C-alpha positions, -999 to 999 in steps of 0.1 A, spaced: -707 290 561 -704 257 578 -698 223 563 -735 213 570 -747 244 550 -725 235 521 -736 199 522 -772 208 523 -768 232 494 -751 206 473 -778 180 481 -805 205 472 -788 212 439 -785 175 431 -822 169 439 -834 197 417 -809 191 389 -835 175 366 -851 210 363 -820 231 358 -796 207 340 -813 209 305 -810 247 305 -774 245 315 -767 221 287 -784 245 262 -763 274 275 -731 252 272 -739 241 236 -747 277 226 -714 289 241 -695 262 224 -709 274 190 -704 311 197 -670 311 214 -649 304 182 -669 330 163 -663 356 190 -627 346 192 -621 352 155 -640 385 157 -618 396 186 -587 386 167 -598 407 137 -604 437 159 -569 433 174 -553 430 139 -572 460 125 -563 481 156 -526 471 153 -526 480 115 -543 513 119 -522 524 148 -490 515 129 -501 536 100 -505 567 122 -469 565 135 
């Protein structure tokens, strides 16, 4: 890929940003809400796994 192709792609993205930027903002705000919840759920899974594997030994 040449520098001209990269520049043209970036320019096209900038020109069309009014159409795709709101959906990106929605995805970002949803991810910001879900990430701490999913992180806590993953932490609980790890704790439960560690406790149950310790009981088996």
